[in-house]
C-alpha positions as CSV (number, residue, x, y, z in Angstrom):
1,M,0.0,0.0,0.0
2,V,2.8,2.4,0.9
3,H,4.7,1.5,-2.2
4,D,1.5,2.2,-4.3
5,H,1.1,5.5,-2.6
6,K,4.7,6.5,-3.4
7,L,4.1,5.6,-7.1
8,E,1.0,7.7,-7.1
9,L,2.9,10.6,-5.4
10,A,5.6,10.4,-8.1
11,K,3.0,10.7,-10.8
12,L,1.4,13.7,-8.9
13,I,4.8,15.4,-8.7
14,R,5.5,14.8,-12.4
15,N,2.2,16.3,-13.2
16,Y,3.0,19.4,-11.2
17,E,6.4,19.8,-12.7
18,T,4.9,19.5,-16.2
19,N,2.3,22.2,-15.4
20,R,4.4,24.2,-12.9
21,K,4.8,27.3,-15.1
22,E,1.0,27.5,-15.4
23,C,0.5,26.8,-11.7
24,L,2.9,29.6,-10.7
25,N,0.8,32.1,-12.8
26,S,-1.2,34.3,-10.5
27,R,-4.4,33.4,-12.4
28,Y,-4.1,29.8,-11.2
29,N,-6.3,29.9,-8.0
30,E,-6.6,28.1,-4.7
31,T,-9.7,26.2,-5.8
32,L,-7.8,24.6,-8.7
33,L,-4.8,23.9,-6.5
34,R,-6.9,22.1,-3.9
35,S,-8.6,19.8,-6.5
36,D,-5.5,19.3,-8.6
37,Y,-2.9,18.7,-6.0
38,L,-3.7,19.2,-2.3
39,D,-6.7,16.9,-2.2
40,P,-4.8,14.0,-4.0
41,F,-1.7,14.6,-1.8
42,F,-3.5,14.3,1.5
43,E,-5.5,11.3,0.1
44,L,-2.1,9.7,-0.4
45,L,-1.5,10.4,3.3
46,G,-4.6,8.3,4.0
47,W,-7.2,11.0,4.5
48,D,-10.8,10.5,3.2
49,I,-11.0,14.1,1.9
50,K,-14.4,13.7,0.2
51,N,-15.9,11.3,2.7
52,K,-16.2,8.4,0.3
53,A,-16.7,6.1,3.2
54,G,-19.9,7.9,4.0
55,K,-19.1,8.5,7.7
56,P,-21.7,10.3,9.8
57,T,-21.3,14.0,10.1
58,N,-19.7,14.0,13.6
59,E,-17.1,11.4,12.5
60,R,-16.1,12.9,9.1
61,E,-12.3,12.8,8.8
62,V,-11.9,16.1,7.0
63,V,-14.0,19.3,7.0
64,L,-13.6,21.4,3.9
65,E,-14.2,25.2,3.9
66,E,-15.8,26.9,0.9
67,A,-13.7,29.2,-1.1
68,L,-13.4,32.7,0.4
69,K,-16.2,35.0,-0.6
70,A,-15.0,38.2,-2.3
71,S,-16.6,40.4,0.4
72,A,-14.8,38.6,3.3
73,S,-11.6,39.6,4.9
74,E,-8.5,37.4,5.1
75,H,-8.8,37.9,8.9
76,S,-12.4,36.6,8.9
77,K,-12.1,33.4,6.9
78,K,-11.7,29.8,8.2
79,P,-8.9,27.3,7.4
80,D,-9.5,25.5,4.2
81,Y,-9.1,22.0,5.7
82,T,-9.8,20.7,9.2
83,F,-8.4,17.2,9.9
84,R,-10.2,15.4,12.7
85,L,-10.2,12.3,14.9
86,F,-14.0,11.7,15.1
87,S,-15.2,15.3,16.0
88,E,-11.9,16.4,17.6
89,R,-9.8,18.9,15.5
90,K,-6.2,17.7,15.2
91,F,-4.7,20.1,12.7
92,F,-5.6,22.7,10.1
93,L,-4.3,23.1,6.5
94,E,-4.4,26.5,4.9
95,A,-4.1,26.5,1.1
96,K,-2.4,29.3,-0.9
97,K,-2.0,29.4,-4.7
98,P,1.6,28.5,-5.8
99,S,2.3,32.1,-6.8
100,V,2.2,33.1,-3.1
101,H,5.7,32.7,-1.6
102,I,4.6,31.0,1.6
103,E,8.2,30.0,2.3
104,S,9.0,33.6,3.0
105,D,5.7,35.4,3.5
106,N,5.1,36.8,7.0
107,E,1.3,37.3,6.8
108,T,0.3,33.8,5.6
109,A,2.5,32.3,8.3
110,K,0.8,34.4,11.0
111,Q,-2.6,33.6,9.6
112,V,-2.3,29.8,9.9
113,R,-0.6,30.2,13.3
114,R,-3.5,32.3,14.6
115,Y,-5.9,29.6,13.5
116,G,-4.1,26.9,15.3
117,F,-3.4,29.0,18.4
118,T,-7.0,30.0,18.8
119,A,-8.2,26.4,18.4
120,K,-5.6,25.0,20.9
121,L,-4.1,22.8,18.3
122,K,-0.5,21.5,18.5
123,I,0.3,22.2,14.8
124,S,-1.1,23.7,11.6
125,V,0.0,23.4,8.0
126,L,0.4,25.9,5.2
127,S,0.9,24.7,1.6
128,N,0.8,25.8,-2.0
129,F,2.1,22.4,-3.1
130,E,5.3,24.1,-4.1
131,Y,6.1,24.0,-0.4
132,L,4.5,22.4,2.6
133,V,5.2,24.1,6.0
134,I,4.3,22.9,9.5
135,Y,4.0,25.4,12.3
136,D,4.0,25.0,16.1
137,T,0.7,26.7,17.0
138,S,1.2,26.7,20.7
139,V,3.2,29.9,20.3
140,K,1.3,33.2,20.7
141,V,1.3,35.2,17.5
142,D,2.9,38.7,17.7
143,G,2.5,41.4,15.1
144,D,6.2,41.6,14.2
145,D,6.7,37.8,13.9
146,T,8.4,36.7,10.7
147,F,7.7,33.6,8.6
148,N,10.2,31.4,10.3
149,K,8.9,32.0,13.9
150,A,7.5,28.7,15.3
151,R,8.2,27.0,12.0
152,I,9.0,23.3,12.6
153,K,9.3,21.7,9.1
154,K,9.5,23.0,5.5
155,Y,9.4,20.6,2.5
156,H,9.8,21.6,-1.1
157,Y,7.7,19.5,-3.5
158,T,11.0,17.9,-4.8
159,E,11.4,16.4,-1.3
160,Y,8.0,14.9,-0.9
161,E,9.0,11.5,-2.3
162,T,12.2,11.1,-0.1
163,H,10.4,12.3,3.0
164,F,7.1,10.6,2.4
165,D,7.4,8.3,5.4
166,E,8.3,11.2,7.7
167,I,5.4,13.3,6.4
168,C,3.0,10.3,7.0
169,D,4.2,10.1,10.6
170,L,3.7,13.8,11.1
171,L,0.4,14.4,9.2
172,G,-1.0,11.0,8.1
173,R,-4.4,9.6,8.9
174,E,-2.9,6.4,10.4
175,S,-0.7,8.4,12.7
176,V,-3.7,10.4,14.0
177,Y,-5.9,7.4,14.4
178,S,-3.2,5.2,16.0
179,G,-2.2,7.9,18.6
180,N,1.3,8.3,17.1
181,F,0.4,11.9,16.1
182,D,0.0,12.9,19.7
183,K,3.3,11.2,20.6
184,E,5.1,13.0,17.7
185,W,3.9,16.3,19.1
186,L,3.9,15.6,22.8
187,S,6.4,18.3,23.6
188,I,4.0,20.9,22.1
189,E,1.1,19.4,24.0
190,N,3.0,20.0,27.2
191,K,3.5,23.6,26.3
192,I,-0.2,24.0,25.6
193,N,-1.0,22.6,29.0
194,H,1.1,25.3,30.6
195,F,0.0,28.2,28.4
196,S,-2.7,28.4,25.8
197,V,-5.5,30.6,24.4
198,D,-7.6,29.8,27.5
199,T,-4.9,31.3,29.8
200,L,-4.3,34.3,27.7
201,F,-7.9,35.2,26.9
202,L,-9.0,34.7,30.5
203,K,-6.3,37.0,31.8
204,Q,-7.4,39.6,29.2
205,I,-11.1,39.3,30.1
206,N,-10.3,39.7,33.8
207,T,-8.3,42.8,33.0
208,W,-11.3,44.2,31.1
209,R,-13.7,43.2,34.0
210,L,-11.7,45.4,36.4
211,L,-11.3,48.2,33.9
212,L,-15.0,48.3,33.1
213,G,-16.1,47.7,36.7
214,E,-13.9,50.6,38.0
215,E,-15.3,53.0,35.4
216,I,-19.0,52.0,36.0
217,Y,-18.5,52.4,39.7
218,K,-16.9,55.8,39.3
219,Y,-20.1,57.1,37.6
220,Q,-22.6,55.0,39.5
221,P,-21.1,54.8,43.1
222,T,-24.4,53.5,44.7
223,I,-24.4,50.3,42.5
224,Q,-24.6,47.0,44.3
225,E,-22.0,44.3,43.7
226,D,-24.4,41.8,42.0
227,E,-25.6,44.4,39.6
228,L,-22.1,45.5,38.8
229,N,-21.1,42.0,38.0
230,D,-24.2,41.5,35.8
231,I,-23.6,44.7,33.9
232,V,-19.9,44.1,33.3
233,Q,-20.5,40.5,32.1
234,S,-23.3,41.7,29.8
235,Y,-21.2,44.4,28.1
236,L,-18.2,42.1,27.7
237,N,-20.5,39.5,26.2
238,R,-22.0,41.9,23.7
239,I,-18.6,43.2,22.5
240,I,-17.1,39.7,22.2
241,F,-20.3,38.5,20.5
242,L,-20.2,41.2,17.9
243,R,-16.5,40.7,17.3
244,V,-17.0,37.0,16.8
245,C,-19.8,37.7,14.4
246,E,-17.5,39.9,12.4
247,D,-15.0,37.0,11.9
248,R,-17.9,34.8,11.0
249,N,-19.1,37.3,8.3
250,L,-22.4,38.0,10.2
251,E,-21.2,41.5,10.8
252,T,-19.0,43.8,8.6
253,Y,-15.4,43.3,9.6
254,Q,-13.9,46.1,11.7
255,T,-17.2,47.7,12.5
256,L,-16.4,48.0,16.2
257,L,-12.8,49.1,15.4
258,N,-14.1,51.9,13.2
259,F,-16.2,53.2,16.1
260,A,-13.2,53.0,18.5
261,S,-10.9,54.7,16.0
262,S,-13.3,57.6,15.5
263,N,-14.4,57.7,19.2
264,D,-18.0,57.4,18.0
265,F,-19.9,56.3,21.1
266,S,-23.3,57.2,19.6
267,A,-22.6,54.7,16.7
268,L,-21.7,52.1,19.3
269,I,-25.1,52.6,21.1
270,D,-26.9,52.5,17.8
271,K,-25.1,49.2,17.0
272,F,-26.2,47.7,20.3
273,K,-29.8,48.7,19.5
274,Q,-29.6,47.4,16.0
275,A,-28.1,44.1,17.3
276,D,-30.9,43.8,19.8
277,R,-33.5,44.0,17.0
278,C,-31.5,41.7,14.7
279,Y,-30.6,38.9,17.2
280,N,-33.4,39.5,19.7
281,S,-31.7,37.4,22.3
282,G,-31.8,39.5,25.4
283,L,-28.0,39.9,25.1
284,F,-28.3,43.6,24.2
285,D,-30.8,44.8,26.9
286,Q,-30.0,48.4,27.8
287,L,-28.4,48.3,31.3
288,L,-26.5,51.6,31.4
289,T,-27.7,55.0,30.4
290,E,-26.4,56.5,27.2
291,Q,-24.7,59.2,29.3
292,I,-22.7,56.7,31.3
293,I,-21.8,54.8,28.1
294,E,-20.5,58.2,26.7
295,D,-18.6,58.8,30.0
296,I,-16.9,55.4,29.9
297,S,-16.5,55.1,26.2
298,S,-12.7,55.2,26.4
299,V,-12.8,51.8,28.2
300,F,-14.9,50.3,25.4
301,W,-12.4,51.6,22.9
302,V,-9.5,49.9,24.8
303,I,-11.3,46.6,24.9
304,I,-12.4,46.8,21.3
305,K,-8.9,47.6,19.9
306,Q,-7.4,44.7,21.8
307,L,-9.8,42.3,20.0
308,Y,-8.3,43.0,16.6
309,Y,-5.2,41.9,14.8
310,P,-2.3,42.7,15.4
311,E,-3.1,43.5,19.0
312,S,-5.2,40.3,19.2
313,P,-3.5,36.9,18.5
314,Y,-6.9,35.2,18.0
315,S,-8.9,34.2,14.9
316,F,-12.5,34.3,16.1
317,S,-13.6,32.4,13.0
318,V,-12.2,29.2,14.7
319,F,-12.8,30.3,18.3
320,S,-15.0,27.3,19.2
321,S,-17.9,27.6,21.7
322,D,-16.4,24.8,23.9
323,I,-13.1,26.7,24.3
324,L,-15.0,29.9,25.2
325,G,-17.2,27.8,27.6
326,N,-14.1,26.5,29.4
327,I,-12.8,30.1,29.7
328,Y,-16.2,31.2,31.2
329,E,-16.2,28.2,33.6
330,I,-13.1,29.7,35.2
331,F,-14.3,33.2,34.7
332,L,-17.3,32.4,36.9
333,S,-15.2,31.3,39.8
334,E,-14.4,34.9,40.5
335,K,-16.4,38.1,41.0
336,L,-16.0,41.8,41.3
337,V,-16.4,43.2,44.9
338,I,-16.4,46.8,46.2
339,N,-13.9,47.1,49.0
340,Q,-13.4,50.5,50.6
341,S,-14.5,52.3,47.5
342,R,-12.2,50.2,45.3
343,V,-13.3,47.5,42.8
344,E,-11.4,44.3,43.1
345,L,-11.6,40.8,41.5
346,V,-11.7,38.0,44.1
347,K,-12.5,34.3,44.2
348,K,-16.1,33.5,45.1
349,P,-16.3,32.0,48.7
350,E,-17.2,28.5,47.4
351,N,-14.0,28.5,45.3
352,L,-11.5,29.8,47.8
353,D,-10.0,26.4,48.6
354,R,-10.3,24.7,45.3
355,D,-9.3,25.0,41.6
356,I,-11.8,24.9,38.8
357,V,-11.2,21.9,36.5
358,T,-13.3,21.8,33.3
359,T,-14.4,18.5,31.9
360,P,-12.4,17.7,28.7
361,T,-14.5,18.0,25.5
362,F,-13.6,14.4,24.4
363,I,-15.0,13.0,27.7
364,I,-18.2,15.1,27.3
365,N,-18.6,13.8,23.7
366,D,-18.0,10.2,24.8
367,I,-20.7,10.5,27.5
368,L,-23.1,12.0,25.0
369,R,-22.5,9.4,22.4
370,N,-23.4,6.7,24.9
371,T,-26.4,8.4,26.4
372,V,-28.0,10.8,23.8
373,L,-27.3,8.9,20.5
374,P,-29.2,5.8,21.6
375,K,-32.2,7.9,22.2
376,C,-32.1,9.1,18.6
377,Y,-31.6,5.8,16.9
378,G,-34.4,4.9,14.6
379,K,-36.3,8.1,15.1
380,T,-37.5,10.6,12.5
381,D,-36.6,14.2,12.5
382,I,-40.0,15.1,14.1
383,E,-39.4,12.6,16.8
384,I,-35.9,13.8,17.5
385,L,-37.1,17.4,17.8
386,Q,-39.6,16.2,20.4
387,L,-36.8,14.8,22.7
388,K,-35.9,16.8,25.8
389,F,-32.5,16.9,27.4
390,A,-31.6,18.9,30.5
391,D,-28.4,19.7,32.4
392,I,-29.6,20.5,35.9
393,A,-26.3,22.1,37.0
394,C,-25.2,23.4,33.6
395,G,-22.5,25.9,34.7
396,S,-21.3,27.7,31.6
397,G,-23.0,25.1,29.4
398,A,-20.1,22.8,28.3
399,F,-22.4,19.7,28.1
400,L,-25.2,21.7,26.5
401,L,-22.9,23.0,23.7
402,E,-21.7,19.6,22.8
403,L,-25.3,18.2,23.0
404,F,-26.4,20.9,20.6
405,Q,-23.7,19.9,18.1
406,L,-24.5,16.2,18.4
407,L,-28.2,16.8,17.8
408,N,-27.3,19.0,14.8
409,D,-25.0,16.3,13.3
410,T,-27.6,13.6,14.0
411,L,-30.3,15.5,12.0
412,V,-27.9,16.2,9.2
413,D,-27.3,12.4,8.9
414,Y,-31.0,11.7,9.0
415,Y,-31.7,14.2,6.2
416,L,-28.8,12.9,4.1
417,S,-30.5,9.5,4.1
418,S,-34.1,10.7,3.7
419,D,-34.5,14.3,2.4
420,T,-31.5,16.3,1.4
421,S,-33.8,19.2,0.4
422,Q,-33.8,20.0,4.1
423,L,-30.0,20.6,4.1
424,I,-27.8,23.4,2.9
425,P,-24.7,22.4,1.0
426,T,-21.5,23.9,2.3
427,G,-18.9,22.2,0.1
428,I,-18.2,18.9,-1.7
429,G,-20.2,16.4,0.2
430,T,-20.7,18.6,3.2
431,Y,-24.0,20.0,4.5
432,K,-25.5,21.9,7.3
433,L,-28.9,22.4,8.8
434,S,-30.9,25.5,8.0
435,Y,-30.9,28.2,10.7
436,E,-34.6,27.6,11.4
437,I,-34.0,23.9,12.1
438,K,-31.0,24.6,14.4
439,R,-33.2,27.1,16.2
440,K,-35.8,24.5,16.7
441,V,-33.2,22.1,18.2
442,L,-32.1,24.7,20.6
443,L,-35.5,25.9,21.7
444,S,-37.2,22.5,21.8
445,C,-34.6,20.0,22.9
446,I,-32.1,21.7,25.1
447,F,-32.6,22.9,28.7
448,G,-30.3,24.0,31.5
449,I,-30.5,25.4,35.0
450,D,-28.0,26.6,37.5
451,K,-28.1,28.4,40.9
452,D,-25.6,30.9,39.5
453,L,-27.3,33.5,37.3
454,N,-24.1,34.5,35.7
455,A,-23.4,30.9,34.8
456,V,-26.8,30.7,33.1
457,E,-26.0,33.9,31.2
458,A,-22.7,32.4,30.1
459,A,-24.4,29.3,28.9
460,K,-27.0,31.3,26.9
461,F,-24.1,33.3,25.4
462,G,-22.3,30.2,24.3
463,L,-25.4,28.6,22.9
464,L,-26.2,31.8,20.9
465,L,-22.7,31.7,19.4
466,K,-23.1,28.0,18.7
467,L,-26.4,28.6,17.0
468,L,-24.8,31.2,14.7
469,E,-21.8,29.0,13.7
470,G,-21.8,28.6,10.0
471,E,-24.3,31.4,9.3
472,D,-23.3,34.3,7.2
473,V,-26.5,36.0,6.1
474,Q,-28.0,38.4,8.6
475,S,-31.5,38.0,7.3
476,E,-31.5,34.3,8.4
477,V,-30.8,35.1,12.0
478,D,-33.2,37.9,12.8
479,Q,-35.5,35.6,14.8
480,E,-35.9,35.4,18.6
481,I,-33.2,33.3,20.2
């Protein structure tokens, strides 16, 4: 089998060499590159790119992203390929046309690193077939980083044959499914365990909490602690929500940044009102007077500017709801208090003597596969939508988020076998539910309660973001959530 793959690889390389001049022309685009060379190359590494095995949605080996829309920004697109072990993302591949010099281009290197860092992946890959480059994505991306920062491997296409076994060990399907992939990159996993997007973003959010809390208290000194915490969390949620929506093409990229750059607080207020009408989720309820928002607008501008590249190392297009949920789980272990006219961030009494440990996503998914999936077997879509699932101590909603995804995937598989007209194609052999069906799943099937109001708000926030994953047309999401 390996021998056959090497023969096929030799043919692929000869084909590229024959057509190399045409491929290096700027008119030769990424879509052609993917179908002509990258898809076949990674199929030779064992990956089922087009899901010929017909695996269910939550077990697809590779998720393909559609070509970038002309109106979208490079900072608001998703990686072209996501390689997975069941539903767990293992690494990204970002494709560039051969005329892009990825071996020496700073911006493309930072782009793929931001994807991997935000998604907490050990590595991510950049390729135009002329070169294939592997990056360590545990390293935070800084604006002045060059193309060789965190670069682990670089292969020229003339080296693919001689290094085929090595590339298989590093990126091949068998390596991922056997566990060798994790062994190969164990040193990077250890770095992620000590410092990752969770750590960095939580630290940043807590800085913003204090900053916003202090400013609100300055202009509203009679405010109670519970109300202060509610308001601060609400305004952070709405800013983060709108910023995530920008990277998902639900909002125009840099809308918030333009407000901050022009110090236009009235435009920010109008945006909150417009978002309240559009998303109608309760997230944008008016909690502060317009005068106070004007008085503290400088704090909003600080927060907003730190959510954009190059100040921000994140790519919110791949900032998954489960990672955000883990961050909020730890976020909720602390609260703002007013101590001698000073606003401080302290641990809640119930968390003074213990650390918060979040349940790993793969364990959550394993539990759900063994409890929820059997309830769905043999049922129609109508019957599935009549099922009720509750987490009676939901916290920030980690189980609810994965439950929502599992039910979505289950319905996609049902419609694939019974009525594809209910599905929206997103690429070659890939489909998603309509917004309306996803909304039915969320409102009809998923329930959660918790004694901590802020935890409930965090869960609702995460589920709202989850609902909007994969949506890019505002008119589809103007329903009540």
